[in-house]
N, C-alpha and C positions, 0 to 999 in steps of 0.2 A: 504494500500500500504506500503510495507516494505521499509525503507530507503535504498539507494544504499550503499553498503559497499565494498570497494576495497579490494580484497583478496590479502594477501601477497603471494609471490612466495616461496613455500616450496619444498625442494628437495624430490624426490620420495622416497628415502631410509628412510627419516624421516616420510613420510606418511604411509609407508607399515605396520608397527606394528599396527597403528590405524585401517587401512583397514582390517587387519586380524582379529582384535577384533570384528569389525562390522560383518564380514563374518561368524565368528564362534559364534556370539551371545553375547559373553561377555568375558572379560579377568579377571581372578581372581588372586590375589596375592598369592604367594606360602608361606605357613607357614615355619618358620625356622626349621632347622634340629632338631630332637629330642635330648633332653638332656639325660645324664646318668640316668638310672632308679635305684634309691636307694632301692626300695622295690617293688618286683613283687606283693606282697599281696595288697599293697596300689593301685598299678596300676590296678590290677584286680577288686578291689572294685569300683574304679572310672569308669572303663569301664562298669561294671555291672549297675551302676547308670545312665550311659549315654544312655537314651532310646529315646531321641528326637534329630534327626540329619538329615542332607541331604548330599548327595555326588553326584558328577558329574565326568564323565570320559568315558573311553571306555572299552569294554570287548571283548577280542578275544576268541571265542569259537571254539575249535577243537573237533569234535565228529564224530567217524566212518568215517575218511577220508574226512570230510567236514569241512569248516572253514568259520566263520562269524565274523565280527568285528563291531557290532553296538555301537552307543553311548548309555550311560546309565545315567539316573537320578533317584536316589532313595531317597525318603523321608520316614523317620520312625518316628512315633509318638506313643510311648509306644508299644503295640502289633499290631498296625495297620501300614500297609506299602502301598506305592504308588510308583510303579516302571514303568518307561518308557524306552523303547528300540526303537531306530530308526537308519536308515541309512543316507546316504548322502542327504543333503538338506531336511531332515525330512521324507524321503521315508520309507514306510513300518513300520510306527509307531505302536508299540504294548504297551498297557497299562495294567498293572497288579495291581489290588487293592485287598487287603485282610486283614484278621485277622484270628486268630486261628479257624479252622473249616469251613472257608468260603472264597472263592477267586473268583474274576471275571477276565476275560481276554478279552480285547477289541481289535479287529484287523479288518481292512477293514469294519468298521461299523457293525461288528458282535460281540455280547457279549456272552461269554460262562461262565458258573459257575461250580465250583467243590469244594470239601472239601480239596483238596491237590494242592498247587501251583506247586509242582514238576511234578505231573502227567499231570496237565493241560498244562504246558509249553512243556513237552515232546510230548504230543499228537498233539499239534498245532504248535509248533515252531520247533520240531524235535530234540531238545537237552535237556539235563538234567541240570537244573540250581537249585542247592539245596537251595532254598530261605529260608526255615525254619532254616537251620544251618547257612546260610550266614548272618543272622541278627547278629550273634555273631562273626563268623569267619572274616567278612569283617573289623571289628574293631580291630582284634587281640585278640580275646577272645575265649577260648574253650567253646563248648556247655556244659552247666551244666547238671549233671546227667549222663554223659557218659565218660568212661575212655579215657584219652588223654595223649600222650607223647609230652612234650614241649621242645623247643630248644631256647637257649639264646646266645647273642653275648657278647663281652667283656664289653659292657656298660650295661649289665643286661637287655637288651631290648629283648622282645620276637620276634624271627625270624622264628619260625616254629611250626606247630601243626600237629600231626598225630592222626586222630580221625575218627571213623565210615567209615573206608576204604578210606579216603581222606588224601592227604598230602598237607598241606597249608604252603606257604612260604611268608614272609613279607619282603619288602625292601623299602629303601628310607623313613624311618620313620620321621614324622614331629611332631613338638610340637604344640598342641592346648590346651592352658591353662595348666591343670594338667595332661593331657593324651597324649600319643603317638599314632598317627594314621598313617597308611601307605599310600604312594602314589602309591604303587604297591602291588598287592596280586596275587599270583599264586596258583592255585588249580589243583591237578591231582589225578585221580583215575584209577588204572590199569584196573579194570573191565570195559569193553566196551570202553577202551581207550579214556577217557574224559579228556580234558585239558581246564581250564578257566584261562584267564590272564586279570586281571583288571589293567589298566595303567592310569597314569595321573590323579589320584584321587584327587579331591579338596573337602574339607569338610566344612560344615557350621553347627555349633552347636547351640543349643537353647540359645538365648540371644546374639548370635554373628552376627553382621551386615555384616561381611566380609567373 
């Protein structure tokens, strides 16, 4: 039997932030704004070494006059990834697990396999999510071995990449240790009129408890 504890009277406006945290699952503190980047070479090397991370947020997908805005959680461990996409209250959850040359997609208790995550997601979700390239792009890093045009702001922070037919823009950069990581990433490809907008991204890096 739990002892009786008299609850204090707390105004609703003070309770609301906590209730929203419970409803959304968790509240994550936002990293501070990114500092001026003294060396893109050093930043690039640090991002290349960053191969274990997690992110949470939303992705707005606009594809051939259709629009979807699922939540996304992505965990990357070296070359292996675990991506979850779901709608309001967890509806329509899709899980993509893969490594180079092999990927599975689970949706509605059905598991499908393929060698390419892009084709698997296009065939089953109806839109093109360039997972292989996004492993680099989402961090603010051009894909290695492919020509790219880079854009920087006055703080020498990378704000744009043009590569492999995609235009990628980064904004609201935040400081995580020695690296800058974006809270928002916009991708656009003129071919087939595809737009992807990752918003409200929060990152957890290896060895980071927050």
